[in-house]
C-alpha positions in Angstrom: 132.6 94.6 160.8 129.1 94.2 162.3 127.2 90.9 162.3 124.6 90.8 159.5 121.2 90.1 161.1 119.0 87.4 159.7 115.6 87.7 158.2 112.8 86.5 160.5 110.0 84.0 159.7 106.9 83.5 161.8 105.2 80.2 161.3 103.0 78.1 163.5 101.4 74.9 162.3 98.2 75.6 164.3 97.6 78.5 162.0 97.2 75.9 159.2 94.5 74.2 161.3 92.2 77.2 161.0 88.9 75.8 159.6 87.6 78.3 157.1 84.3 76.4 156.6 82.6 73.8 154.3 82.2 75.9 151.2 82.9 76.0 147.5 85.7 78.7 147.1 83.8 81.1 149.4 80.1 80.2 148.8 78.4 78.1 151.5 77.4 74.6 150.3 73.9 73.4 149.8 71.7 71.4 147.5 72.8 73.6 144.6 76.5 74.1 145.6 78.7 71.0 145.8 81.1 71.0 148.7 84.7 71.9 147.7 87.8 73.5 149.2 87.7 76.9 150.7 89.8 79.3 148.7 91.6 80.3 151.9 92.8 76.8 152.6 95.9 75.9 154.5 97.9 74.4 151.7 98.6 77.6 149.8 100.4 78.9 152.9 101.9 75.6 154.0 103.3 75.1 150.5 105.2 78.4 150.9 106.8 77.1 154.1 107.5 73.8 152.5 109.2 75.4 149.5 111.3 77.4 151.8 112.5 74.2 153.5 113.1 72.3 150.2 115.1 75.3 148.8 117.4 75.3 151.9 116.4 78.8 152.8 114.3 77.9 155.8 117.4 76.9 157.8 119.1 80.2 157.2 116.2 82.3 158.5 115.5 83.3 162.1 112.5 81.2 163.1 110.1 83.2 165.4 107.6 81.3 167.6 104.5 83.5 168.0 102.6 83.9 171.2 98.8 84.2 171.1 97.8 87.9 171.1 96.4 89.0 174.4 92.8 90.1 174.6 93.9 93.5 175.7 96.0 93.8 172.5 93.2 92.8 170.3 90.9 95.2 172.1 93.0 98.1 170.9 91.2 97.7 167.5 88.2 95.5 168.2 85.5 96.2 170.8 85.1 93.6 173.6 81.6 92.8 172.3 83.1 91.7 169.0 85.8 89.7 170.6 83.3 87.9 172.8 81.1 87.2 169.8 84.0 85.5 167.9 85.0 83.6 171.1 81.4 82.3 171.7 81.0 81.2 168.1 84.3 79.4 168.3 83.5 77.7 171.6 80.1 76.5 170.4 81.5 74.6 167.4 82.1 77.3 164.9 80.2 78.8 162.0 79.8 82.0 160.0 81.0 85.1 161.7 80.9 87.6 158.9 80.7 88.2 155.1 82.5 85.1 153.5 84.1 84.4 156.8 83.9 81.3 159.0 85.6 80.2 162.1 86.0 76.6 163.2 85.8 74.9 166.6 88.4 76.5 168.8 89.3 78.8 166.0 89.4 81.8 168.4 92.7 80.6 169.8 94.1 80.0 166.4 93.1 83.5 165.3 94.9 84.8 168.4 98.1 83.0 167.2 97.8 84.6 163.8 97.5 88.0 165.3 100.3 87.2 167.7 102.5 86.3 164.7 102.0 89.9 163.3 103.0 91.3 166.7 106.0 89.0 167.0 107.5 89.9 163.6 107.1 93.6 164.1 108.5 93.4 167.6 111.6 91.5 166.4 112.3 94.0 163.6 111.9 97.0 165.9 114.0 95.6 168.7 116.8 94.7 166.3 116.8 91.0 166.7 116.1 90.5 163.0 116.8 92.8 160.0 113.4 92.3 158.5 110.8 89.6 158.7 107.7 87.8 157.4 104.7 86.5 159.4 103.3 83.5 157.4 100.0 83.3 159.3 96.3 82.6 158.8 93.5 83.6 159.1 94.4 86.8 157.4 93.4 90.2 158.7 93.3 93.2 156.3 89.6 93.0 155.6 88.6 92.8 159.3 86.7 95.9 160.4 86.6 96.8 164.1 83.2 95.2 164.6 82.9 92.9 161.6 84.7 89.9 160.2 84.8 89.8 156.4 86.8 88.5 153.5 88.2 85.5 155.4 89.6 87.8 158.1 88.7 87.5 161.8 91.0 89.9 163.6 92.9 92.8 162.0 96.3 91.3 162.4 98.6 94.1 161.1 96.6 97.0 162.6 96.5 95.3 166.0 100.3 94.8 165.9 100.8 98.4 164.8 98.8 99.7 167.7 101.0 97.5 170.0 104.2 98.8 168.4 103.0 102.4 168.8 102.5 101.8 172.5 105.7 99.8 173.1 108.1 101.9 171.0 106.4 105.3 171.1 106.2 105.4 167.3 104.3 108.2 165.5 104.9 107.2 161.8 104.2 103.7 160.5 103.4 103.0 156.9 101.3 100.1 155.5 101.9 99.0 151.9 99.2 96.5 151.0 99.9 94.7 147.7 97.1 92.1 148.1 94.8 92.0 145.1 91.9 93.0 147.2 91.4 96.4 148.9 92.7 96.6 152.4 89.4 98.1 153.7 89.8 97.1 157.3 93.2 98.7 157.7 91.9 101.8 155.8 88.9 102.1 158.2 91.0 101.7 161.4 93.5 104.3 160.4 91.4 106.6 158.2 91.6 109.6 160.6 95.1 108.8 162.0 98.1 110.7 160.6 100.4 108.3 162.6 99.8 105.5 160.0 100.1 106.0 156.3 98.0 103.4 154.5 98.7 102.6 150.8 96.7 99.9 149.0 97.3 98.7 145.5 94.5 96.5 144.4 92.3 95.4 141.5 89.6 98.0 141.0 86.3 97.2 142.7 87.1 93.5 143.2 86.5 93.1 147.0 84.8 94.5 148.8 82.6 95.8 146.1 82.3 99.6 146.3 85.5 99.9 148.4 89.0 101.2 147.6 88.3 104.2 145.4 91.0 106.8 145.0 88.7 109.5 146.4 88.9 107.8 149.8 92.0 109.7 150.9 91.6 109.9 154.7 89.6 112.3 156.8 90.1 114.8 159.7 93.7 114.8 160.9 94.3 111.7 158.6 93.3 113.5 155.4 95.8 112.7 152.7 97.3 109.7 154.6 95.2 107.0 152.9 96.2 106.3 149.3 94.3 103.9 147.1 95.7 102.8 143.7 92.8 100.8 142.1 94.4 99.1 139.2 92.4 97.9 136.2 92.0 94.1 135.7 94.9 92.8 133.6 97.5 95.0 135.3 100.9 93.3 135.5 104.6 94.0 136.0 104.7 97.3 134.2 101.7 98.8 136.1 102.9 97.7 139.5 106.5 98.9 138.9 105.2 102.2 137.7 102.9 102.5 140.7 105.8 101.8 143.1 108.1 104.2 141.3 105.6 107.1 141.0 103.4 106.6 144.0 104.5 104.1 146.7 108.2 105.0 147.0 107.7 108.8 146.8 105.0 108.6 149.4 107.2 106.6 151.8 110.2 108.9 151.2 108.0 112.0 151.9 106.4 110.4 155.0 109.6 108.8 156.4 108.0 106.1 158.5 109.8 104.5 161.4 108.6 101.0 160.2 107.2 99.8 156.9 104.5 97.1 157.2 103.6 95.1 154.1 100.2 93.4 154.0 101.4 90.7 151.6 99.0 88.9 149.4 100.1 86.9 146.5 96.7 86.9 144.8 97.9 89.5 142.3 99.8 86.7 140.7 98.8 85.7 137.2 97.5 82.2 138.2 95.3 83.2 141.1 91.7 82.1 141.0 90.3 85.1 142.9 91.7 88.0 141.0 92.6 89.1 137.4 96.1 90.5 137.8 99.3 89.3 136.2 102.3 89.5 138.6 104.9 86.7 138.7 107.5 85.8 141.2 110.3 87.9 139.8 108.0 90.9 139.8 107.4 90.4 143.5 111.2 90.2 144.0 111.5 93.6 142.2 108.8 95.2 144.3 110.5 93.9 147.5 113.9 95.3 146.4 112.3 98.7 145.8 110.9 98.7 149.3 114.1 97.6 150.8 116.1 100.3 149.1 113.6 102.9 150.3 113.6 101.4 153.9 117.3 101.6 154.1 117.1 105.3 153.5 114.1 106.2 155.7 113.8 103.6 158.5 117.0 101.6 158.9 115.7 98.9 156.7 112.8 98.0 159.0 110.3 96.0 157.0 107.8 93.6 158.5 105.5 91.6 156.2 102.2 90.0 157.3 100.6 87.4 155.0 97.1 88.0 153.7 95.7 86.3 150.6 97.0 84.3 147.7 95.1 81.3 146.4 97.2 79.7 143.7 98.6 76.4 145.1 101.0 76.4 142.2 102.4 79.9 142.0 101.9 81.4 145.5 104.8 79.3 146.9 107.3 80.7 144.4 106.1 84.2 145.0 106.7 83.7 148.7 110.2 82.2 148.0 111.1 85.2 145.8 110.1 87.6 148.5 112.0 85.7 151.2 115.1 85.4 149.0 115.1 89.1 148.4 114.5 90.0 152.1 117.3 87.7 153.2 119.7 88.4 150.4 120.1 84.6 149.9 119.5 83.2 146.5 118.6 79.5 146.4 119.0 77.1 143.5 115.3 76.8 143.1 113.9 78.2 139.8 110.3 79.1 139.4 108.9 77.0 136.6 106.0 79.4 136.1 107.9 82.7 135.9 108.8 82.7 132.2 105.2 81.7 131.3 103.4 84.3 133.4 105.9 87.1 132.7 105.2 86.5 129.0 101.5 87.2 129.2 100.4 89.9 126.8 99.9 93.3 128.4 102.7 92.9 131.0 104.1 96.3 130.0 102.5 99.5 131.4 99.3 100.2 129.4 98.0 103.8 128.8 94.7 103.2 130.7 96.8 101.9 133.7 99.1 104.9 133.5 96.2 107.2 133.7 95.1 105.7 137.1 98.7 105.8 138.4 99.2 109.4 137.4 95.9 110.3 139.1 97.2 108.6 142.3 100.4 110.5 141.9 98.4 113.7 142.0 97.4 112.8 145.6 101.0 113.0 146.6 101.5 116.4 145.1 98.4 117.6 147.1 99.6 116.2 150.4 103.4 116.0 150.3 104.5 118.7 147.9 
């Protein structure tokens, strides 16, 4: 009987020291805006790690120490001029580097650790040292465009790591499933004409960036058909997400047969998040994770690497993270989510007709490409 590999976890305390700026949520402070916490604060992520420890699960995971991404690795996605601009702003005390995006003093080196975390988790999954894994890193990355920071994202963590894995392991089919509440516009742009990366984004319709994430954005050139957006209406919950997975995400993955599934994992689709209007709860995230794992077992030897993106509820995000990690590892702890019954009971959790219309339209994209 073979040895059952552990689930990997990337965490580095320096990522929690990333300074996202002196703002109120994401609005710069001034005489009319009282200073407050940035929405992308360290505690939402640190509390996930802390709950893993308190639950007893942390000690049963394979802890992965990330190395800072090399400049040459970052340069596979971002031009050198952009990298230099971020470095210069960081070295000169920090400040705004893009739309709603700040970097603190020496934040350049922290951002490199975050990107390195994405590289580390994918590398460990592909070389077989862990069965699957999660990179709990910040700053996030799925909004970062090649030459523009935005949406709290400095470097495109997952896309940079994917480019590295393509080179190191000679992969020609990698899939991204982005369940963050906001459209993964950076990942979309980077791979829009690349059939070697299937990008699927489930997000609240026209939330961020405004004007981004339409279903009609379906890839171009050789990548036509390989970018799938499912812009869900505000108020979508368990029923809509499960239907979207069953009818769009899982069939697309089975048709594409990726060698690695990368999840851009935001917990801002949870029902208590301040920056979105969706209604997932921790047990729903566990269900979505199980669906992905069953699919991955069939198409890519179970290889799933998750990279953390958003999630701004200090209360509920930790339990969503624990639910995902319990599911990935197959280890159930004794911790019970005190919010799950409440959020799962919200009105409208079942699939609604107007949500089904959107999901069926997205399903039509599969018939056009993968029939």
